[in-house]
C-alpha positions as CSV (number, residue, x, y, z in Angstrom):
1,M,-54.3,-104.1,40.7
2,T,-51.5,-102.5,43.1
3,F,-51.8,-99.4,45.4
4,T,-48.8,-97.2,46.0
5,E,-47.9,-94.0,47.8
6,T,-44.7,-92.0,48.2
7,V,-43.5,-91.3,51.7
8,E,-40.1,-89.6,53.2
9,L,-37.6,-90.2,55.7
10,R,-35.8,-87.1,56.9
11,G,-32.6,-87.3,59.7
12,H,-30.4,-89.9,61.2
13,I,-32.1,-92.3,59.1
14,I,-30.1,-95.5,59.1
15,D,-27.7,-95.5,62.2
16,S,-30.7,-95.5,64.4
17,Y,-32.4,-98.3,62.2
18,A,-35.2,-96.0,60.8
19,L,-35.3,-96.8,56.8
20,P,-34.3,-100.5,57.7
21,Q,-37.6,-100.7,60.0
22,I,-39.8,-99.6,57.1
23,M,-37.9,-102.4,55.0
24,D,-38.6,-105.0,57.7
25,E,-42.6,-103.7,58.3
26,V,-43.0,-103.8,54.8
27,M,-41.5,-107.0,53.6
28,D,-43.1,-108.4,56.7
29,R,-46.3,-107.6,56.0
30,G,-46.7,-108.6,52.3
31,G,-45.9,-105.3,50.8
32,D,-43.1,-104.1,48.5
33,F,-40.6,-101.2,48.1
34,V,-38.4,-99.3,45.5
35,I,-35.7,-96.6,46.8
36,E,-36.9,-93.8,44.6
37,H,-33.6,-91.4,45.8
38,I,-31.5,-91.7,48.7
39,E,-28.7,-88.9,50.4
40,V,-26.5,-90.9,52.7
41,G,-24.9,-88.0,55.4
42,R,-20.8,-88.7,55.4
43,R,-20.7,-87.7,59.2
44,K,-21.7,-88.8,62.0
45,D,-23.8,-85.7,62.7
46,E,-24.7,-85.0,58.8
47,P,-29.0,-86.1,58.4
48,S,-29.9,-88.5,55.7
49,Y,-32.6,-88.5,53.2
50,A,-34.8,-91.2,51.2
51,R,-37.4,-91.5,49.2
52,I,-39.6,-94.6,49.3
53,Q,-42.0,-95.6,47.2
54,I,-44.8,-98.0,49.7
55,S,-47.1,-100.8,47.4
56,A,-49.3,-103.1,48.3
57,P,-51.9,-105.4,46.8
58,T,-55.0,-104.2,48.5
59,R,-55.8,-100.3,49.5
60,E,-56.0,-101.9,53.2
61,L,-52.4,-103.4,53.3
62,L,-51.6,-100.4,51.7
63,E,-52.9,-98.1,54.7
64,L,-51.5,-100.3,57.4
65,L,-47.5,-100.1,55.6
66,L,-47.9,-96.4,55.6
67,D,-49.8,-95.9,59.1
68,R,-46.4,-98.3,60.1
69,A,-44.2,-96.6,58.6
70,Q,-45.6,-93.0,59.7
71,R,-45.2,-94.3,63.1
72,I,-41.4,-95.1,62.6
73,G,-40.9,-91.1,61.2
74,A,-42.3,-91.3,57.5
75,T,-44.2,-88.5,55.9
76,S,-46.1,-89.3,53.0
77,E,-44.9,-87.0,50.0
78,Q,-48.4,-85.7,49.6
79,I,-49.2,-83.9,52.8
80,E,-52.6,-84.1,54.2
81,H,-54.9,-81.9,56.4
82,V,-54.9,-84.2,59.8
83,R,-58.3,-85.1,60.2
84,L,-60.8,-84.4,63.4
85,E,-63.7,-85.5,65.0
86,P,-65.3,-84.7,67.9
87,A,-65.4,-86.7,71.0
88,P,-68.7,-88.6,71.5
89,A,-69.0,-88.1,75.1
90,D,-67.0,-87.4,78.4
91,G,-63.9,-90.1,78.6
92,V,-64.6,-91.6,75.4
93,F,-62.5,-91.4,72.1
94,P,-63.8,-91.3,68.5
95,E,-63.6,-94.8,67.5
96,D,-61.0,-94.2,64.5
97,F,-58.5,-91.9,67.4
98,Y,-54.9,-91.8,66.4
99,S,-53.2,-93.4,69.4
100,T,-50.3,-91.8,70.4
101,T,-46.8,-92.8,71.3
102,N,-44.0,-91.5,73.8
103,L,-42.2,-89.7,70.1
104,E,-42.3,-86.1,69.5
105,T,-45.4,-86.0,67.4
106,A,-46.8,-82.3,65.1
107,V,-50.0,-82.1,63.1
108,R,-51.2,-80.7,59.7
109,L,-53.2,-77.6,60.6
110,G,-53.3,-74.4,58.1
111,G,-50.6,-75.7,55.8
112,Q,-48.2,-76.2,58.2
113,W,-46.8,-78.5,60.9
114,V,-48.1,-78.2,64.6
115,H,-45.8,-79.7,67.6
116,V,-47.9,-81.7,69.7
117,D,-47.8,-81.0,73.5
118,W,-47.1,-83.6,76.2
119,P,-46.1,-86.2,73.7
120,E,-47.3,-89.7,75.8
121,M,-48.0,-92.7,74.8
122,D,-51.7,-94.6,75.0
123,C,-53.4,-90.9,74.9
124,A,-55.0,-89.3,71.8
125,I,-54.2,-86.0,70.6
126,A,-56.5,-82.8,71.0
127,V,-56.5,-80.1,68.6
128,D,-57.7,-76.4,69.2
129,Q,-57.9,-75.2,65.4
130,P,-58.7,-71.2,65.8
131,G,-55.4,-71.4,68.5
132,R,-53.1,-73.6,66.5
133,R,-52.6,-76.1,69.4
134,A,-52.4,-79.5,70.0
135,W,-51.7,-82.0,73.0
136,T,-52.1,-85.3,74.0
137,V,-55.1,-85.8,75.9
138,A,-55.9,-89.1,78.2
139,L,-58.6,-91.1,78.0
140,S,-60.0,-90.0,81.5
141,D,-59.7,-86.0,80.7
142,V,-60.9,-85.8,77.0
143,K,-64.4,-83.8,77.2
144,A,-67.4,-84.2,74.9
145,G,-67.0,-82.4,71.6
146,E,-63.5,-81.9,72.1
147,Q,-61.9,-82.2,68.7
148,V,-59.6,-85.3,68.2
149,V,-57.3,-86.6,65.4
150,V,-58.3,-90.0,63.6
151,G,-56.3,-92.0,61.0
152,H,-52.8,-91.2,60.5
153,E,-53.4,-88.6,57.9
154,G,-51.7,-85.3,58.7
155,V,-49.6,-86.6,61.3
156,K,-45.8,-86.9,62.1
157,V,-43.7,-88.7,64.6
158,S,-40.1,-87.8,65.1
159,P,-38.2,-90.7,65.4
160,L,-35.8,-91.6,68.1
161,E,-32.4,-91.3,66.8
162,R,-28.9,-92.0,68.4
163,P,-27.6,-89.5,70.3
164,R,-24.3,-88.3,68.6
165,H,-22.1,-88.1,71.7
166,Q,-22.2,-91.5,73.7
167,P,-21.9,-90.4,77.6
168,P,-19.4,-92.5,79.6
169,V,-21.5,-94.6,81.0
170,F,-22.1,-98.1,82.3
171,A,-25.3,-100.1,82.5
172,F,-26.3,-103.5,82.5
173,M,-28.1,-104.6,79.0
174,G,-30.4,-107.4,81.0
175,S,-29.9,-110.4,82.9
176,N,-31.6,-113.9,83.3
177,V,-33.2,-114.7,86.4
178,S,-34.1,-118.5,87.3
179,S,-36.0,-120.5,89.7
180,E,-33.3,-122.6,92.2
181,K,-36.1,-124.6,93.0
182,P,-38.2,-126.2,90.2
183,K,-41.5,-124.6,89.4
184,V,-43.5,-128.1,89.6
185,L,-42.7,-128.8,93.3
186,L,-43.6,-125.1,94.0
187,I,-47.1,-125.5,92.2
188,H,-47.7,-128.7,94.1
189,E,-46.8,-127.2,97.3
190,I,-49.4,-124.4,96.6
191,A,-51.6,-127.2,95.6
192,E,-51.8,-128.9,98.3
193,R,-52.1,-125.9,100.6
194,L,-55.4,-124.4,98.5
195,R,-57.0,-128.3,99.2
196,D,-56.0,-128.1,102.7
197,V,-57.4,-124.3,103.8
198,R,-60.1,-125.2,101.6
199,A,-61.2,-128.4,103.7
200,R,-61.1,-126.7,106.9
201,G,-63.3,-123.9,105.6
202,G,-60.9,-121.4,105.5
203,R,-60.7,-118.3,102.8
204,V,-57.5,-117.8,100.1
205,V,-57.2,-114.4,98.5
206,L,-56.0,-114.1,95.2
207,V,-53.9,-110.8,94.4
208,G,-53.9,-111.1,90.3
209,G,-53.2,-108.8,87.5
210,P,-52.9,-109.0,84.0
211,V,-49.9,-111.6,83.8
212,L,-53.2,-114.3,85.0
213,V,-54.5,-113.0,80.8
214,H,-51.1,-112.8,79.3
215,T,-50.2,-116.4,80.1
216,G,-53.4,-117.8,79.2
217,S,-54.5,-118.2,83.0
218,R,-57.8,-117.1,83.3
219,D,-60.0,-120.0,82.7
220,L,-57.9,-121.9,85.1
221,V,-58.2,-119.3,87.6
222,A,-62.1,-118.9,86.8
223,A,-61.9,-122.9,87.5
224,L,-60.5,-122.7,90.8
225,I,-63.1,-119.5,91.6
226,R,-66.0,-122.0,90.9
227,E,-64.8,-124.6,92.7
228,R,-64.1,-122.6,96.0
229,Y,-60.1,-123.2,96.1
230,V,-60.2,-119.4,95.0
231,N,-62.3,-117.3,97.4
232,V,-61.8,-113.3,97.1
233,L,-60.2,-112.0,93.6
234,F,-58.4,-108.7,94.2
235,G,-57.4,-107.2,91.0
236,G,-56.7,-103.5,89.3
237,N,-57.7,-101.6,86.1
238,G,-54.7,-103.8,84.4
239,L,-56.1,-107.3,85.1
240,A,-59.8,-105.9,83.8
241,T,-58.5,-104.3,80.7
242,H,-56.4,-107.1,79.5
243,D,-59.8,-109.5,80.3
244,I,-62.0,-107.3,78.4
245,E,-59.3,-106.9,75.5
246,V,-59.7,-110.7,75.2
247,A,-63.0,-110.8,75.5
248,M,-63.2,-107.8,72.4
249,F,-60.1,-108.9,70.6
250,G,-59.0,-112.5,71.3
251,T,-55.7,-110.8,72.5
252,S,-53.2,-109.6,75.0
253,L,-51.3,-107.0,74.8
254,G,-51.7,-107.4,71.5
255,V,-50.6,-111.0,71.2
256,S,-53.4,-113.5,69.9
257,L,-53.9,-116.3,73.4
258,S,-54.9,-118.7,70.5
259,E,-52.2,-118.4,68.1
260,G,-49.4,-116.4,69.9
261,V,-48.6,-114.0,67.9
262,P,-48.9,-110.1,67.6
263,R,-52.1,-109.2,65.4
264,E,-52.1,-106.4,63.4
265,G,-52.7,-103.3,65.5
266,G,-52.5,-105.0,68.6
267,H,-50.6,-102.7,70.3
268,E,-53.2,-100.4,70.7
269,H,-56.1,-102.8,71.9
270,H,-56.1,-102.6,75.5
271,L,-57.0,-98.4,74.6
272,R,-59.6,-99.5,72.1
273,A,-61.2,-101.9,74.8
274,I,-61.0,-99.1,77.4
275,N,-62.7,-96.6,75.3
276,R,-65.7,-99.0,73.9
277,V,-66.3,-100.0,77.7
278,R,-66.3,-95.9,78.5
279,R,-68.8,-95.1,75.4
280,A,-71.2,-98.2,77.3
281,G,-70.9,-96.6,80.4
282,S,-69.5,-99.1,82.3
283,I,-68.6,-103.3,81.8
284,A,-71.8,-104.4,82.7
285,S,-73.5,-102.2,80.3
286,A,-71.2,-103.4,77.9
287,V,-71.9,-106.5,78.2
288,Q,-75.9,-105.8,78.1
289,Q,-75.0,-104.2,75.1
290,G,-73.4,-107.6,73.6
291,L,-69.7,-105.9,73.6
292,L,-68.5,-108.7,75.7
293,G,-70.5,-111.5,76.4
294,N,-70.1,-113.3,79.9
295,G,-66.4,-114.9,79.8
296,I,-64.4,-112.1,81.4
297,I,-63.7,-112.7,84.8
298,C,-64.0,-109.5,86.5
299,L,-67.6,-109.5,85.5
300,R,-68.2,-113.3,86.4
301,F,-66.8,-113.6,89.9
302,I,-66.4,-109.7,91.0
303,G,-69.1,-108.1,89.9
304,R,-72.1,-109.2,92.0
305,T,-70.1,-108.0,95.2
306,L,-68.1,-104.9,93.6
307,H,-69.1,-101.9,91.5
308,I,-66.1,-101.1,89.2
309,G,-68.4,-98.3,87.5
310,R,-66.1,-96.2,85.1
311,L,-62.9,-97.8,83.4
312,H,-59.5,-95.6,83.3
313,P,-56.6,-97.0,81.8
């Protein structure tokens, strides 16, 4: 059995790579597509149009492909009303909330597209149906009962297009940065200093960020703390957030730490992790409810003395 749905794409979809991106997404994830109709703008200021049939062997894969195509700028041929659910508590999104991007977005209300005010990534979309308004809302600002968009139906994203006229600017695209001193010597020197500090009864403060999680180093850091080479750990929300993301999803910034490859929908994992902890009330409460286990750095080593409270993005 094959599941299919047709989407439409409008605008400067070729030179801005929207159409090739959708093709890549479908092929890379095991789906198939047929371009049923395409109109290509003949000049740089003329828009193009494509109608694409997307197919997949399962309904779940088709939904994923449609979500990816929608985030690139496609819209369903059969436009549906946006789905809404109330926020279950202050500072908590519904479980299946739509995670926003920085791109211009609109939602389908009452048969018309309504612009979403203040586009911002890693937020949700709140809707006032009687007032026909929609806006992005941060996790810390959502109120209990506020109507929030869930799923991807009835959401339209405007793809980022190349400017029609390039300004005469000069910019560096990037540069490679390398250390002149071999890293193994730096590590050896740091290790010797840690041994010396511990031997004379000193104390070591480690100021750590999410990189401890991204690089798979958190267990090594935990070992240094257990062996009293590190006595104080300073970390912000980023360290706690991605440490918890690993506990819940096995990913950091959406990348599997065991396989080293991005997971489907992984770019949303950190925000969904925050939402679950906020629903629980605190990190400690999330552990007590079995959401995290006891393998996170922030709870094992600083939770006893530092009250973390509500976790914000």
